Structures are given as C-alpha cells and as structure tokens.
C-alpha positions as CSV (number, residue, x, y, z in Angstrom):
1,X,125.2,91.9,79.5
2,X,123.6,91.7,83.1
3,X,125.7,91.2,86.1
4,X,123.2,88.4,87.2
5,X,120.6,87.0,85.0
6,X,117.0,86.7,86.1
7,X,115.6,83.4,87.1
8,X,112.5,81.9,85.5
9,X,109.3,83.4,86.8
10,X,108.3,79.9,88.1
11,X,111.4,79.6,90.2
12,X,109.9,80.5,93.6
13,X,106.0,80.2,93.9
14,X,105.8,82.5,97.0
15,X,107.7,85.3,95.3
16,X,105.6,85.0,92.0
17,X,102.4,85.0,94.2
18,X,103.4,88.3,95.5
19,X,104.6,89.5,92.2
20,X,101.1,89.3,90.7
21,X,101.0,93.0,92.0
22,X,103.3,93.9,89.0
23,X,100.7,92.4,86.5
24,X,98.5,95.4,87.2
25,X,101.2,97.9,87.2
26,X,103.2,96.7,84.2
27,X,101.6,93.7,82.8
28,X,104.4,91.4,83.7
29,X,106.8,90.5,86.5
30,X,109.8,92.6,86.2
31,X,113.3,91.1,85.5
32,X,114.6,93.1,88.6
33,X,112.4,90.9,90.9
34,X,113.2,87.7,88.9
35,X,116.8,88.5,89.8
36,X,116.2,89.3,93.4
37,X,114.5,85.9,93.8
38,X,117.9,84.3,94.0
39,X,117.4,85.5,97.5
40,X,113.7,85.0,98.1
41,X,113.6,87.1,101.3
42,X,115.0,90.2,99.4
43,X,112.4,89.7,96.7
44,X,109.4,89.3,99.0
45,X,110.6,92.3,101.1
46,X,111.0,94.4,98.0
47,X,107.6,93.5,96.7
48,X,106.0,94.3,100.1
49,X,107.8,97.5,100.2
50,X,106.7,98.4,96.7
51,X,103.1,97.5,97.5
52,X,103.1,99.6,100.7
53,X,104.7,102.6,99.0
54,X,102.4,102.5,96.0
55,X,99.3,102.1,98.2
56,X,97.3,105.4,97.9
57,X,96.2,106.8,101.2
58,X,95.2,110.3,100.3
59,X,95.4,112.7,97.3
60,X,98.6,111.3,95.7
61,X,97.4,109.2,92.8
62,X,98.9,106.1,91.2
63,X,99.6,108.1,88.0
64,X,101.4,110.8,90.0
65,X,103.4,108.3,91.8
66,X,104.7,106.9,88.5
67,X,105.5,110.4,87.2
68,X,107.4,111.1,90.4
69,X,109.3,107.8,90.1
70,X,110.0,108.7,86.4
71,X,111.5,112.0,87.4
72,X,113.6,110.4,90.2
73,X,114.8,107.7,87.9
74,X,115.8,110.2,85.1
75,X,117.6,112.3,87.6
76,X,119.6,109.2,88.7
77,X,120.0,108.1,85.0
78,X,118.4,104.6,85.2
79,X,117.0,103.9,81.8
80,X,115.4,100.7,82.9
81,X,113.2,102.5,85.6
82,X,112.5,105.3,83.2
83,X,110.8,102.9,80.8
84,X,109.0,101.1,83.7
85,X,107.6,104.1,85.2
86,X,106.4,105.7,81.9
87,X,104.7,102.3,81.2
88,X,103.1,102.3,84.6
89,X,102.1,106.0,84.4
90,X,100.3,105.3,81.2
91,X,98.7,102.3,82.6
92,X,97.3,104.5,85.4
93,X,95.9,107.0,83.1
94,X,98.8,109.5,82.2
95,X,98.5,110.9,78.9
96,X,101.3,110.7,76.4
97,X,101.4,114.4,76.5
98,X,101.9,114.5,80.3
99,X,104.6,111.9,80.1
100,X,106.4,113.5,77.1
101,X,106.3,117.1,78.8
102,X,107.2,116.2,82.3
103,X,110.6,117.7,82.0
104,X,109.0,121.1,81.1
105,X,106.8,120.9,84.3
106,X,108.1,124.2,85.7
107,X,106.4,126.2,82.9
108,X,103.6,123.9,81.9
109,X,100.0,124.0,82.9
110,X,99.7,120.2,82.5
111,X,100.7,119.8,86.1
112,X,99.3,121.2,89.3
113,X,101.3,123.2,91.7
114,X,101.4,120.4,94.0
115,X,102.8,118.1,91.3
116,X,105.4,120.6,90.6
117,X,106.5,120.7,94.2
118,X,106.7,116.8,94.3
119,X,108.7,116.8,90.9
120,X,111.2,119.4,92.4
121,X,111.5,117.1,95.6
122,X,112.2,114.0,93.3
123,X,115.0,115.9,91.6
124,X,116.4,117.2,94.8
125,X,116.1,114.0,96.7
126,X,117.7,112.0,93.8
127,X,120.6,114.2,93.5
128,X,124.0,113.4,95.0
129,X,124.7,115.3,97.3
130,X,121.1,115.5,98.3
131,X,119.6,118.9,97.2
132,X,116.5,119.1,99.5
133,X,116.7,122.5,101.0
134,X,114.2,124.9,102.8
135,X,112.6,126.1,99.5
136,X,111.8,122.5,98.5
137,X,110.5,121.8,101.9
138,X,108.4,124.9,102.1
139,X,106.8,124.1,98.5
140,X,106.0,120.6,99.7
141,X,104.5,121.8,102.8
142,X,102.3,124.3,100.9
143,X,100.7,121.6,98.9
144,X,100.9,118.3,100.8
145,X,100.2,117.1,104.4
146,X,102.8,115.1,106.4
147,X,101.3,111.7,105.3
148,X,101.2,112.7,101.7
149,X,104.8,113.8,101.9
150,X,105.8,110.4,103.4
151,X,104.0,108.7,100.4
152,X,105.8,110.9,97.9
153,X,109.3,110.5,99.5
154,X,108.6,106.8,99.8
155,X,108.2,106.6,96.0
156,X,111.4,108.5,95.5
157,X,113.4,106.4,97.9
158,X,112.0,103.2,96.4
159,X,113.2,104.2,93.1
160,X,116.6,105.2,94.6
161,X,116.9,101.5,95.5
162,X,115.6,100.3,92.1
163,X,117.9,102.8,90.2
164,X,121.0,101.4,91.8
165,X,119.9,97.8,91.6
166,X,119.0,97.9,87.9
167,X,121.8,100.2,86.7
168,X,124.3,98.2,88.7
169,X,123.0,94.9,87.7
170,X,122.4,95.9,84.0
171,X,119.0,94.3,84.3
172,X,117.8,93.2,80.9
173,X,114.7,95.3,79.8
174,X,111.5,93.4,79.0
175,X,110.0,93.9,75.6
176,X,106.8,95.7,77.0
177,X,108.8,98.1,78.9
178,X,111.2,98.6,75.9
179,X,108.2,99.3,73.7
180,X,106.9,101.9,76.3
181,X,110.3,103.6,76.3
182,X,110.4,103.9,72.6
183,X,106.8,105.1,72.4
184,X,106.6,107.3,75.3
185,X,110.1,108.7,75.9
186,X,111.4,109.0,72.2
187,X,111.1,112.8,72.5
188,X,113.5,112.9,75.3
189,X,116.1,110.7,73.5
190,X,115.5,107.6,75.6
191,X,117.3,104.4,74.7
192,X,117.7,101.1,76.6
193,X,121.4,101.6,77.0
194,X,123.1,98.8,78.8
195,X,119.7,97.1,79.6
196,X,120.0,94.5,76.8
C-alpha cells in the first residue's frame, strides 16, 4: 500500500501540462508525479529538473541515460524505477538484449568503453557510502568531457531522488511499467515488490 496515493492526472492543469514530457518517455504520467502534485511546486520543479537532466547536449544519448538510470536504480534497489527506466530505454531504442545483459556490461561487447565507465560511475555513486574513487574518475575522464560527466551524474542524482521517493512512498506501479518490467527484466528476477 502506498504511503500517499497519487491524485488524478487532471488535479492540477499546470502540472499535467508539464507532465506531457512523460508521454514521450513512458507513454503516461508516472504515479510519482501524480503524488508530488499534492504540492504542485515540488511536482513542477521535479519535472523541470527531469527535462533538464534528460536533455541531450552532446554524445550521451537518451537510451544511454535510461540505461544509466536503470543501473543506478538497481544499485539502490528501487523496483519502480527499474521498470520505468527499462521501459524508457526501450522506447529510446535499446534492444531487449542490451537491457537484459546490462549487468554483464564489464565483459560484454554490447556496450562501449564509455558506457562501461558511466555504468561503473552509476554503481559507485548510488552506493552508500559513495564509492566514487580515483579509478572511477579516471575512467570517466578518459571517455567523457566535463559537460557529459555533468549530464551523466545528473541522471544518477535524479534517480537517487526518485529511488528514495518511490521506495519510501511505495508508489503504485502503472500497468505499462509493470508490463515492461515483466518483459524486459524477467531474466534478472524483477518483480514489482511493494509497488502494488
């Protein structure tokens, strides 16, 4: 059971106008945002941050950002965000093979060295205590410029917020995200857990 139930999508017109962003990424406004709209300023600020973080300024693609978000969310244990990031990665062109094998990235030729560095950063930055060290930093600098590193860490930090929000809130998983989790993450033993 959720800590706080989401409001109807028509509750706040301004929030829902901003939330049309999620129609592209997910196909629906997420229940996390529908819950945030109990305090519209939080919902609006979150949506604007999400749009800024997910805006592609250089070589980091929309698909890569969602795979980074998936890695970060899995490291943090948020099943809600795992399903959402897998769904969004697929919508942005990730093959089922790339999604299913992302945890074997270290030995897989499905991922570039730059992606592997970003995935290591996602794991290290999502760990408590933080695991970002000189090796992680060196690998990131070898493959990405400063602006791209800001974009990548922005994704990881955004999902840090979402992982805490959705796991603590017990946000109800939408049927589209649940279907994506069952389809794309079954080989990793994904289940919706408390997000009912």
